[in-house]
C-alpha positions as CSV (number, residue, x, y, z in Angstrom):
1,X,0.0,0.0,0.0
2,X,2.9,2.3,0.9
3,X,4.5,1.6,-2.5
4,X,1.3,2.3,-4.3
5,X,0.9,5.6,-2.5
6,X,4.5,6.6,-3.5
7,X,3.7,5.6,-7.1
8,X,0.5,7.7,-7.0
9,X,2.3,10.7,-5.6
10,X,5.1,10.4,-8.2
11,X,2.5,10.1,-11.0
12,X,0.7,13.2,-9.6
13,X,4.0,15.1,-9.5
14,X,4.8,14.1,-13.0
15,X,1.4,15.3,-14.2
16,X,1.9,18.6,-12.4
17,X,5.4,19.1,-14.1
18,X,4.0,18.2,-17.5
19,X,1.1,20.6,-17.0
20,X,3.5,23.3,-15.9
21,X,5.8,22.7,-18.9
22,X,2.8,22.8,-21.2
23,X,1.6,26.1,-19.6
24,X,5.1,27.6,-19.9
25,X,5.3,26.5,-23.6
26,X,1.9,28.1,-24.2
27,X,3.1,31.3,-22.5
28,X,6.3,31.4,-24.6
29,X,4.2,30.8,-27.7
30,X,1.9,33.6,-26.8
31,X,4.8,35.9,-26.1
32,X,6.4,35.0,-29.4
33,X,3.2,35.8,-31.2
34,X,3.5,39.3,-29.6
35,X,6.9,39.9,-31.1
36,X,7.0,42.1,-34.2
37,X,7.8,40.6,-37.5
38,X,10.6,43.0,-38.3
39,X,11.0,41.9,-41.9
40,X,7.3,42.6,-42.5
41,X,7.5,45.9,-40.8
42,X,10.5,46.9,-42.9
43,X,8.7,45.8,-46.1
44,X,5.7,47.9,-45.1
45,X,7.9,51.0,-44.6
46,X,9.7,50.4,-48.0
47,X,6.3,50.1,-49.8
48,X,5.0,53.3,-48.2
49,X,8.2,55.2,-49.1
50,X,8.0,53.9,-52.7
51,X,4.4,55.0,-52.8
52,X,5.3,58.5,-51.6
53,X,8.0,58.8,-54.3
54,X,5.5,57.9,-57.0
55,X,2.6,59.9,-55.5
56,X,1.0,63.2,-56.5
57,X,3.6,65.9,-56.1
58,X,1.0,68.3,-54.9
59,X,0.3,66.3,-51.8
60,X,1.9,67.7,-48.7
61,X,4.5,65.4,-47.2
62,X,5.1,65.5,-43.5
63,X,8.8,65.6,-42.7
64,X,9.3,62.6,-40.4
65,X,12.6,62.6,-38.6
66,X,12.2,59.0,-37.6
67,X,11.9,57.9,-41.2
68,X,15.1,59.9,-42.1
69,X,16.9,58.4,-39.1
70,X,15.8,54.8,-40.0
71,X,17.1,55.3,-43.5
72,X,20.4,56.7,-42.1
73,X,20.6,53.7,-39.8
74,X,20.4,51.5,-42.9
75,X,23.2,53.4,-44.5
76,X,25.3,52.9,-41.4
77,X,24.7,49.1,-41.7
78,X,26.0,49.3,-45.3
79,X,22.8,49.8,-47.4
80,X,24.1,52.8,-49.4
81,X,21.3,52.5,-51.9
82,X,19.0,54.6,-49.6
83,X,21.4,57.6,-49.6
84,X,19.8,58.8,-52.8
85,X,16.3,58.5,-51.2
86,X,17.4,60.6,-48.2
87,X,18.7,63.3,-50.4
88,X,15.6,63.3,-52.6
89,X,13.4,63.5,-49.5
90,X,15.4,66.5,-48.2
91,X,15.1,68.2,-51.6
92,X,11.4,67.6,-51.8
93,X,10.7,69.1,-48.3
94,X,12.5,72.3,-49.1
95,X,9.4,73.5,-50.9
96,X,7.6,73.8,-47.5
97,X,9.9,76.6,-46.3
98,X,8.7,80.2,-46.5
99,X,11.3,82.0,-48.6
100,X,10.4,85.5,-47.2
101,X,9.6,85.2,-43.5
102,X,11.3,81.9,-43.0
103,X,10.1,78.8,-41.2
104,X,8.6,75.6,-42.4
105,X,4.8,75.6,-43.0
106,X,2.1,73.0,-43.4
107,X,-1.0,73.6,-45.5
108,X,-4.2,72.8,-43.6
109,X,-7.1,71.1,-45.4
110,X,-6.1,68.8,-48.3
111,X,-3.6,69.3,-51.0
112,X,-1.5,72.4,-51.2
113,X,-3.3,73.6,-54.3
114,X,-6.6,73.5,-52.5
115,X,-5.6,74.8,-49.1
116,X,-6.1,78.4,-48.1
117,X,-4.8,78.1,-44.5
118,X,-1.4,77.2,-43.1
119,X,0.4,76.8,-39.8
120,X,4.0,76.9,-38.7
121,X,4.1,74.8,-35.6
122,X,7.0,74.7,-33.2
123,X,7.3,70.9,-33.5
124,X,7.6,71.2,-37.3
125,X,10.4,73.8,-37.0
126,X,12.2,71.5,-34.6
127,X,11.9,68.6,-37.0
128,X,13.3,70.6,-39.9
129,X,16.2,72.0,-37.8
130,X,17.1,68.6,-36.5
131,X,16.9,66.7,-39.9
132,X,18.8,69.3,-41.9
133,X,21.4,69.9,-39.2
134,X,22.2,66.2,-39.1
135,X,22.1,66.0,-42.9
136,X,24.6,68.7,-43.3
137,X,27.1,66.5,-41.4
138,X,26.1,63.3,-43.0
139,X,26.5,64.6,-46.5
140,X,29.1,67.3,-45.8
141,X,26.7,69.8,-47.3
142,X,26.6,73.3,-45.9
143,X,23.4,74.1,-47.8
144,X,21.5,71.8,-45.4
145,X,23.1,73.6,-42.4
146,X,22.0,76.9,-43.9
147,X,18.4,75.7,-44.2
148,X,18.5,74.7,-40.5
149,X,20.0,78.0,-39.5
150,X,17.3,80.0,-41.4
151,X,14.5,78.0,-39.7
152,X,16.0,78.4,-36.3
153,X,16.4,82.1,-36.8
154,X,12.7,82.3,-37.7
155,X,11.8,80.3,-34.6
156,X,13.9,82.6,-32.4
157,X,12.6,85.8,-34.0
158,X,8.9,84.9,-34.4
159,X,8.0,82.1,-32.0
160,X,10.5,82.9,-29.3
161,X,9.4,84.6,-26.0
162,X,11.4,87.0,-23.9
163,X,11.9,84.5,-21.1
164,X,13.5,81.9,-23.4
165,X,10.6,79.6,-24.3
166,X,8.8,79.2,-27.6
167,X,5.2,79.6,-28.5
168,X,3.3,76.7,-30.1
169,X,2.7,78.0,-33.6
170,X,1.9,80.7,-36.0
171,X,-1.2,80.3,-38.3
172,X,-2.6,82.2,-41.2
173,X,-5.5,82.3,-43.6
174,X,-4.4,83.7,-46.9
175,X,-7.7,85.1,-48.1
176,X,-10.2,84.4,-50.9
177,X,-9.1,83.2,-54.3
178,X,-5.6,82.6,-53.0
179,X,-4.0,79.2,-52.2
180,X,-1.2,78.7,-49.7
181,X,1.1,77.7,-52.6
182,X,0.4,81.0,-54.4
183,X,0.6,83.0,-51.2
184,X,4.2,81.9,-50.4
185,X,5.4,83.0,-53.8
186,X,4.5,86.6,-53.0
187,X,6.9,89.2,-51.8
188,X,6.4,90.6,-48.3
189,X,4.8,93.9,-49.6
190,X,2.3,91.8,-51.7
191,X,1.4,89.6,-48.8
192,X,0.3,92.6,-46.7
193,X,-2.8,92.9,-48.9
194,X,-4.0,89.6,-47.5
195,X,-4.6,88.2,-44.0
196,X,-1.5,88.3,-41.8
197,X,-0.5,85.4,-39.7
198,X,-1.5,85.1,-36.1
199,X,0.8,84.0,-33.2
200,X,-0.6,81.4,-30.8
201,X,0.4,82.5,-27.4
202,X,0.2,79.1,-25.8
203,X,3.4,77.1,-25.1
204,X,3.7,73.3,-24.6
205,X,6.2,71.4,-22.6
206,X,6.8,68.7,-25.2
207,X,7.2,71.1,-28.2
208,X,9.7,73.2,-26.2
209,X,11.7,70.1,-25.2
210,X,11.8,69.0,-28.9
211,X,13.1,72.5,-29.8
212,X,15.9,72.2,-27.2
213,X,17.0,69.0,-28.8
214,X,16.9,70.5,-32.3
215,X,19.0,73.5,-31.3
216,X,21.6,71.2,-29.8
217,X,21.8,69.3,-33.1
218,X,22.2,72.6,-34.9
219,X,25.0,73.6,-32.5
220,X,26.9,70.4,-33.5
221,X,26.7,71.3,-37.2
222,X,27.3,75.0,-36.8
223,X,29.2,75.5,-33.5
224,X,27.3,78.8,-33.3
225,X,26.9,79.5,-29.5
226,X,23.7,81.4,-29.9
227,X,21.8,78.2,-30.6
228,X,23.3,76.5,-27.6
229,X,22.5,79.5,-25.5
230,X,18.9,79.5,-26.8
231,X,18.6,75.7,-26.0
232,X,19.8,76.4,-22.4
233,X,17.4,79.3,-22.0
234,X,14.4,77.2,-23.2
235,X,15.5,74.4,-20.8
236,X,15.5,76.8,-17.9
237,X,12.0,77.8,-18.7
238,X,11.0,74.1,-18.9
239,X,12.5,73.4,-15.5
240,X,10.7,76.4,-14.0
241,X,7.4,75.6,-15.7
242,X,7.7,71.9,-15.0
243,X,9.9,71.4,-11.9
244,X,11.0,67.9,-10.7
245,X,8.4,66.3,-8.4
246,X,9.9,63.5,-6.4
247,X,6.8,62.6,-4.3
248,X,5.3,59.2,-4.9
249,X,2.6,59.5,-7.6
250,X,1.3,57.7,-10.7
251,X,2.3,59.0,-14.1
252,X,0.2,58.2,-17.1
253,X,-0.1,59.4,-20.7
254,X,0.9,63.0,-21.3
255,X,2.8,63.3,-18.0
256,X,5.1,60.4,-19.0
257,X,5.7,61.8,-22.5
258,X,6.4,65.3,-21.2
259,X,8.8,64.1,-18.5
260,X,10.8,61.9,-20.9
261,X,11.1,64.6,-23.6
262,X,12.5,66.9,-20.9
263,X,15.0,64.1,-20.1
264,X,15.9,63.9,-23.7
265,X,16.5,67.6,-23.9
266,X,18.8,67.4,-20.8
267,X,20.7,64.5,-22.4
268,X,21.1,66.6,-25.6
269,X,22.6,69.5,-23.7
270,X,24.9,67.1,-21.8
271,X,26.0,65.5,-25.1
272,X,27.2,68.9,-26.5
273,X,28.5,70.5,-23.3
274,X,29.7,67.5,-21.1
275,X,28.3,69.4,-18.1
276,X,27.5,66.6,-15.7
277,X,24.8,68.6,-14.0
278,X,22.5,68.1,-17.0
279,X,23.1,64.3,-16.9
280,X,22.4,64.2,-13.2
281,X,19.2,66.2,-13.7
282,X,18.1,63.9,-16.5
283,X,18.5,60.8,-14.5
284,X,16.8,62.2,-11.4
285,X,13.8,63.0,-13.5
286,X,13.8,59.7,-15.3
287,X,14.0,57.6,-12.1
288,X,10.8,59.4,-11.0
289,X,9.2,58.3,-14.3
290,X,10.4,54.7,-14.0
291,X,9.0,54.5,-10.5
292,X,5.7,56.2,-11.2
293,X,4.8,55.2,-14.8
294,X,1.8,52.9,-15.1
295,X,2.5,50.6,-18.1
296,X,-0.6,48.7,-19.2
297,X,-2.0,47.8,-22.5
298,X,-0.8,50.3,-25.2
299,X,-3.3,52.3,-27.1
300,X,-2.4,52.0,-30.8
301,X,-2.9,55.8,-31.2
302,X,0.0,56.5,-28.8
303,X,2.5,54.0,-30.1
304,X,4.7,56.7,-31.6
305,X,5.1,58.5,-28.3
306,X,5.5,55.3,-26.4
307,X,8.4,54.3,-28.7
308,X,10.0,57.7,-28.0
309,X,9.9,56.8,-24.3
310,X,11.6,53.5,-24.9
311,X,14.4,55.1,-27.0
312,X,15.0,57.9,-24.5
313,X,15.1,55.5,-21.5
314,X,17.3,53.1,-23.3
315,X,19.9,55.8,-24.2
316,X,19.8,57.1,-20.6
317,X,20.5,53.5,-19.4
318,X,23.7,53.5,-21.4
319,X,24.8,56.9,-20.1
320,X,24.0,55.9,-16.5
321,X,24.8,52.1,-16.5
322,X,21.5,51.5,-14.6
323,X,20.0,48.1,-15.3
324,X,16.6,49.1,-13.9
325,X,16.2,51.7,-16.7
326,X,17.1,49.1,-19.3
327,X,14.6,46.7,-17.8
328,X,11.9,49.5,-17.9
329,X,12.7,50.1,-21.6
330,X,12.5,46.4,-22.5
331,X,9.2,46.0,-20.6
332,X,7.6,48.9,-22.4
333,X,9.0,47.7,-25.7
334,X,7.3,44.3,-25.2
335,X,4.0,46.1,-24.6
336,X,4.4,48.1,-27.8
337,X,5.1,45.0,-29.8
338,X,2.1,43.3,-28.4
339,X,0.0,46.3,-29.4
340,X,1.4,46.8,-32.9
341,X,2.4,43.5,-34.3
342,X,3.5,43.7,-38.0
343,X,0.6,45.9,-39.0
344,X,1.3,49.1,-40.8
345,X,1.5,52.1,-38.5
346,X,2.5,55.7,-38.7
347,X,5.2,54.8,-36.2
348,X,6.7,52.0,-38.4
349,X,10.1,53.8,-38.8
350,X,10.2,54.6,-35.1
351,X,9.5,51.0,-34.1
352,X,12.3,49.8,-36.4
353,X,14.7,52.3,-34.8
354,X,13.6,51.1,-31.3
355,X,14.3,47.5,-32.2
356,X,17.7,48.3,-33.6
357,X,18.8,50.4,-30.7
358,X,17.7,47.8,-28.1
359,X,19.8,45.2,-29.9
360,X,23.1,47.1,-29.7
361,X,25.0,49.6,-27.6
362,X,25.5,53.1,-28.9
363,X,28.9,54.1,-30.3
364,X,30.8,55.6,-27.4
365,X,32.9,58.6,-28.3
366,X,35.0,59.8,-25.3
367,X,37.5,62.6,-25.0
368,X,39.9,62.1,-22.1
369,X,41.7,65.2,-20.8
370,X,41.2,68.4,-18.7
371,X,38.4,70.6,-19.8
372,X,40.7,73.7,-19.7
373,X,43.2,72.0,-22.0
374,X,43.1,73.5,-25.5
375,X,44.0,70.2,-27.2
376,X,41.2,68.4,-25.3
377,X,38.7,71.1,-26.3
378,X,39.7,70.8,-29.9
379,X,39.1,67.1,-29.8
380,X,35.7,67.7,-28.2
381,X,34.6,70.2,-30.8
382,X,35.7,67.8,-33.5
383,X,33.7,65.0,-31.9
384,X,30.5,67.2,-32.1
385,X,30.8,67.4,-35.9
386,X,31.3,63.7,-36.6
387,X,27.6,62.9,-36.9
388,X,27.5,59.3,-35.7
389,X,23.9,58.3,-35.3
390,X,22.9,56.6,-32.1
391,X,25.9,57.5,-30.1
392,X,27.0,58.3,-26.5
393,X,29.4,61.3,-26.5
394,X,31.2,62.2,-23.2
395,X,34.2,64.1,-21.9
396,X,36.2,62.5,-19.1
397,X,38.1,65.0,-17.0
398,X,39.5,62.9,-14.2
399,X,39.4,65.9,-11.8
400,X,35.5,65.5,-11.9
401,X,35.7,61.8,-11.0
402,X,34.8,58.8,-13.2
403,X,32.0,58.9,-15.8
404,X,28.7,57.9,-14.4
405,X,28.8,54.6,-16.4
406,X,32.4,53.5,-16.1
407,X,32.0,50.5,-18.4
408,X,35.3,51.3,-20.1
409,X,38.6,52.0,-18.3
410,X,40.7,54.5,-20.2
411,X,44.5,54.6,-19.7
412,X,46.4,57.5,-18.1
413,X,48.1,59.4,-20.9
414,X,50.5,62.4,-20.9
415,X,48.3,64.3,-23.2
416,X,44.5,64.5,-24.2
417,X,43.1,61.8,-26.4
418,X,39.9,60.6,-27.8
419,X,38.5,57.0,-28.0
420,X,35.9,55.4,-30.1
421,X,34.3,52.3,-28.6
422,X,31.9,50.1,-30.7
423,X,30.5,46.7,-29.7
424,X,32.7,46.7,-26.5
425,X,35.9,47.2,-28.5
426,X,37.8,50.5,-28.2
427,X,40.2,52.2,-30.5
428,X,43.8,53.1,-29.6
429,X,44.2,56.6,-28.3
430,X,43.4,59.2,-31.0
431,X,45.4,62.4,-30.4
432,X,44.5,64.7,-33.2
433,X,41.4,65.8,-35.1
434,X,42.6,64.0,-38.2
435,X,43.1,60.7,-36.3
436,X,39.6,60.9,-34.8
437,X,38.0,61.7,-38.1
438,X,39.9,58.8,-39.9
439,X,38.9,56.4,-37.2
440,X,35.2,57.3,-37.5
441,X,35.4,57.0,-41.3
442,X,37.1,53.6,-41.0
443,X,34.4,52.4,-38.5
444,X,31.4,53.8,-40.4
445,X,32.6,53.9,-44.0
446,X,29.1,54.4,-45.5
447,X,28.3,57.5,-43.5
């Protein structure tokens, strides 16, 4: 009887193990079904871009920085065939820039030939500044930089407020029997016979944070200090308008998006100044987000912004070395993939970028030397103009202590040097601008 009881218990245990294994297998299968078919997503993007190229030239095209960035990432991986597409897209979008007053505009209400109202939003100006600034470095073309400068000057002159922040938009109705396309061919004196544009006096946190990031990108391509100063002034307004709140609270929707864009703006300033106070501030804010954000089922209409959160948190995890931030990014990424699958989405390019960035570490460009050393500063300024996408750029002055993420130990050297670390392998010390540039070109020959 005792033996029979033992056999019965063993049989029951085996059944329980088999059931548990089966349940685990079904969970794995369910999770695998949630993973995005990346090849299908890439094909969807390719088809949509091909359709855009062959579409009606009168249809307004929204300049999407994520699409441009995804195509640049493909170039970085060796697919140089898309370089022509990027340049064509940049050329096509030049027609949406006001040749007289400056700024990029978007027709409202159908095709440009039919529209009689337009708007120049702050987010659109930020997108143009960022895309054309980066393109000027990628293609070594000062024309693109000049486009970004003109748009930034419009934003500072027309959308800028006295305390450093930016208003949301400027809108205009061009009057009867006049289309937007015709209106923007007129000289200034001729335009005065029609309705003049109106400035929206509202200001949003997210749009201002995006402008800060764009101005930092423009600083890297121009090294013009007025754009960095403007970014810092807007950032001060953001911190005053939206101070850090460390008390325990739940963060959902817009609060999460606003906080993480402010973090991205702080990281942008850190990446061009190497002032550690900006990195410290970014991480303090992001840890509040990671603790308070409520991640549930993702609304398909917010996927684009949720992807932005993942990408910002993921990059911050590399700057900080914090595994909890990386885990937060991966968890949110899983929710996004469950919500989107391989279906076409306006966030297709952003999702592809997110997947690529989660798979690999950013290129780490580090200048090692005292910040008051002229040679170290020359290397730093050169590093700003190298235009390596998805990168972590830092300046190690040993008098300030180690970098926050000390994943690489740099040697003590008698003079300043720069290092490029990719896929956990670092270059030999690079002592001159030319050596640094040559190393970048050898590592990323297609950029």
